[in-house]
C-alpha positions as CSV (number, residue, x, y, z in Angstrom):
1,X,-58.4,32.0,-89.3
2,X,-57.2,31.6,-92.9
3,X,-54.1,29.4,-92.8
4,X,-53.4,30.2,-96.4
5,X,-52.2,33.6,-95.2
6,X,-49.7,32.2,-92.7
7,X,-46.3,31.1,-94.1
8,X,-45.7,28.8,-91.1
9,X,-47.0,28.1,-87.6
10,X,-45.6,26.2,-84.6
11,X,-48.3,23.9,-83.4
12,X,-49.7,24.0,-79.9
13,X,-47.9,20.8,-79.0
14,X,-45.0,20.5,-76.5
15,X,-43.1,17.7,-74.9
16,X,-41.4,16.1,-77.9
17,X,-38.3,14.2,-76.8
18,X,-35.8,15.3,-79.4
19,X,-33.1,13.0,-78.2
20,X,-35.2,9.9,-78.7
21,X,-36.4,11.3,-82.1
22,X,-32.8,11.8,-83.2
23,X,-31.7,8.4,-81.9
24,X,-34.5,6.5,-83.8
25,X,-33.9,8.5,-86.9
26,X,-30.2,7.8,-86.9
27,X,-30.8,4.1,-86.4
28,X,-33.3,3.9,-89.3
29,X,-31.1,5.9,-91.6
30,X,-28.2,3.5,-90.7
31,X,-30.2,0.3,-91.2
32,X,-32.5,1.2,-94.1
33,X,-31.3,4.4,-95.7
34,X,-33.5,6.4,-98.1
35,X,-34.4,6.6,-101.8
36,X,-34.3,9.7,-104.0
37,X,-37.5,11.5,-104.8
38,X,-38.4,10.6,-108.4
39,X,-40.2,13.6,-109.8
40,X,-42.5,13.1,-112.8
41,X,-41.5,16.5,-114.1
42,X,-38.6,16.2,-116.5
43,X,-36.8,19.4,-115.5
44,X,-36.9,18.4,-111.8
45,X,-35.7,14.8,-112.1
46,X,-32.0,15.3,-111.9
47,X,-32.1,18.0,-109.3
48,X,-34.5,16.1,-107.0
49,X,-32.6,12.9,-107.3
50,X,-29.6,14.7,-105.8
51,X,-31.4,16.9,-103.3
52,X,-34.4,15.1,-101.9
53,X,-34.8,11.6,-100.5
54,X,-36.8,9.7,-97.9
55,X,-38.3,6.6,-96.4
56,X,-41.9,5.9,-95.4
57,X,-43.3,5.4,-91.9
58,X,-46.9,5.0,-93.3
59,X,-46.9,4.0,-97.0
60,X,-48.9,2.4,-99.7
61,X,-49.3,-1.3,-98.7
62,X,-46.8,-0.7,-96.0
63,X,-44.0,-0.3,-98.4
64,X,-40.9,1.6,-97.4
65,X,-40.1,3.2,-100.7
66,X,-43.3,3.4,-102.9
67,X,-44.5,6.9,-102.3
68,X,-41.7,9.1,-103.5
69,X,-43.2,10.8,-106.6
70,X,-46.1,13.2,-107.4
71,X,-49.7,12.2,-107.9
72,X,-51.9,9.4,-106.5
73,X,-50.5,6.4,-104.8
74,X,-52.2,3.1,-105.0
75,X,-52.5,0.6,-102.2
76,X,-53.8,0.5,-98.7
77,X,-52.1,3.0,-96.5
78,X,-50.5,1.4,-93.5
79,X,-47.6,1.5,-91.1
80,X,-44.3,0.1,-92.5
81,X,-41.8,-2.2,-90.8
82,X,-40.0,0.8,-89.3
83,X,-42.5,0.8,-86.4
84,X,-40.4,-1.8,-84.6
85,X,-37.4,0.4,-84.9
86,X,-39.1,3.8,-84.2
87,X,-41.6,3.1,-81.4
88,X,-41.3,6.6,-79.9
89,X,-41.7,8.3,-83.3
90,X,-44.8,6.3,-84.2
91,X,-46.4,7.0,-80.8
92,X,-45.6,10.7,-81.2
93,X,-47.3,10.9,-84.6
94,X,-50.4,9.0,-83.3
95,X,-50.6,11.4,-80.4
96,X,-50.4,14.4,-82.6
97,X,-53.1,13.2,-84.9
98,X,-55.6,12.3,-82.1
99,X,-57.3,10.0,-84.6
100,X,-56.5,7.2,-87.1
101,X,-53.5,8.0,-89.3
102,X,-54.9,8.6,-92.8
103,X,-51.8,10.2,-94.4
104,X,-48.5,9.3,-95.9
105,X,-45.9,9.8,-93.2
106,X,-42.3,10.1,-94.4
107,X,-38.9,10.8,-93.1
108,X,-37.5,13.3,-95.6
109,X,-33.9,14.5,-96.2
110,X,-32.6,17.6,-97.9
111,X,-29.0,17.0,-99.0
112,X,-26.2,19.4,-98.3
113,X,-25.7,22.4,-100.6
114,X,-29.2,21.8,-102.1
115,X,-32.5,23.4,-102.8
116,X,-35.7,22.4,-104.6
117,X,-37.8,24.1,-107.3
118,X,-40.5,26.6,-106.4
119,X,-43.7,24.5,-106.2
120,X,-47.2,24.5,-104.6
121,X,-49.0,21.3,-103.5
122,X,-52.4,23.0,-103.8
123,X,-51.9,25.0,-107.0
124,X,-50.1,22.2,-108.9
125,X,-50.5,18.8,-107.3
126,X,-54.2,18.6,-106.3
127,X,-53.8,18.9,-102.5
128,X,-57.0,20.1,-100.9
129,X,-56.8,23.5,-99.1
130,X,-57.8,22.0,-95.8
131,X,-55.2,19.2,-96.0
132,X,-52.4,20.8,-94.0
133,X,-48.7,19.9,-94.5
134,X,-47.0,19.2,-91.2
135,X,-43.3,18.8,-90.4
136,X,-41.4,17.8,-87.3
137,X,-37.8,19.0,-87.9
138,X,-35.2,16.6,-86.4
139,X,-31.9,17.7,-87.7
140,X,-31.8,21.3,-88.9
141,X,-28.3,22.5,-90.0
142,X,-27.2,26.1,-89.6
143,X,-28.4,28.4,-92.4
144,X,-31.3,26.2,-93.5
145,X,-34.3,28.2,-94.7
146,X,-37.9,27.3,-95.6
147,X,-39.3,30.0,-97.9
148,X,-42.8,30.9,-99.2
149,X,-43.9,33.4,-101.9
150,X,-47.4,34.4,-102.7
151,X,-49.1,32.5,-105.5
152,X,-50.1,35.7,-107.2
153,X,-46.5,36.8,-107.6
154,X,-45.4,33.4,-109.0
155,X,-45.3,32.6,-112.7
156,X,-44.1,29.5,-114.4
157,X,-41.0,31.2,-115.7
158,X,-40.0,32.0,-112.1
159,X,-39.5,28.4,-111.2
160,X,-35.7,28.8,-110.9
161,X,-35.7,32.4,-109.4
162,X,-33.5,32.9,-106.4
163,X,-35.5,33.8,-103.2
164,X,-34.2,37.4,-103.2
165,X,-36.0,38.1,-106.4
166,X,-39.5,37.8,-104.8
167,X,-41.2,40.8,-103.2
168,X,-43.6,38.6,-101.1
169,X,-40.8,36.3,-99.7
170,X,-41.3,34.9,-96.2
171,X,-38.6,32.7,-94.7
172,X,-37.8,31.0,-91.5
173,X,-35.6,28.3,-89.9
174,X,-37.7,25.7,-88.0
175,X,-36.6,24.7,-84.6
176,X,-35.7,21.1,-84.0
177,X,-38.1,19.0,-81.9
178,X,-41.3,21.0,-82.6
179,X,-44.2,20.4,-84.9
180,X,-45.0,22.9,-87.6
181,X,-47.7,23.7,-90.1
182,X,-46.0,25.0,-93.2
183,X,-47.7,26.7,-96.1
184,X,-48.1,24.4,-99.2
185,X,-50.9,26.5,-100.7
186,X,-48.5,29.2,-101.9
187,X,-45.2,28.5,-103.7
188,X,-42.4,27.4,-101.5
189,X,-38.9,26.1,-101.5
190,X,-36.1,25.1,-99.1
191,X,-32.4,26.0,-99.0
192,X,-29.7,24.1,-97.3
193,X,-26.4,25.9,-97.7
194,X,-24.6,23.7,-95.1
195,X,-22.5,20.6,-95.3
196,X,-25.1,18.5,-93.4
197,X,-28.5,16.9,-94.1
198,X,-31.8,18.3,-93.0
199,X,-34.0,15.5,-91.6
200,X,-37.7,16.0,-91.0
201,X,-40.9,13.9,-90.5
202,X,-43.5,15.1,-93.0
203,X,-47.2,14.2,-93.1
204,X,-50.7,15.7,-93.6
205,X,-53.7,16.6,-91.4
206,X,-57.3,17.5,-92.1
207,X,-57.9,21.0,-90.6
208,X,-61.6,20.3,-90.4
209,X,-61.1,17.7,-87.7
210,X,-61.7,18.9,-84.2
211,X,-58.5,17.3,-82.8
212,X,-56.4,19.1,-85.4
213,X,-58.0,22.5,-84.6
214,X,-56.8,22.1,-81.0
215,X,-53.2,22.4,-82.3
216,X,-53.9,26.0,-83.4
217,X,-54.4,28.9,-80.9
218,X,-54.9,31.6,-83.5
């Protein structure tokens, strides 16, 4: 199976307690809040500051707000102080992994009436092809879309193109309370036309690990 050919995939993992996930997320957002994503790309800075924000569950040196930009992040990766406020969420992530957490894990928000720029983690930001981007949607407002277009159709000058202009467009609305692989090899974007935030847990998995392969039935 070549996951690069799949825009998204619902993992073979059931039993997430969405009510507990929502409760813990709401509590952390109320107590700690989030910080805007600080893009190192000049053209994206203003847009991302308004549209994208988060807080770390596993971060560099256990810091809540240190890993919100592109590139390498220094420091020992470890659980943050949120663990005492989100015991169910942390146990869920550890169970999904099946092995030691070796990834940044962040609660990420997409603001109302927002989108990002078309981008690729693999083509542009050095992510290995076998490092899978995983999301657990918690609050998904009506009309929210995750979109993917083939890297061969994308060109730098299409960074701001609307999704309808791409011939290879794939789009879907993830279901709350399930874990998804989403394609970060090709170019992707998100669109939130609603008046509510989209909240999701985001982290990374090594597809070569035997425990991770069990999450895929294809």
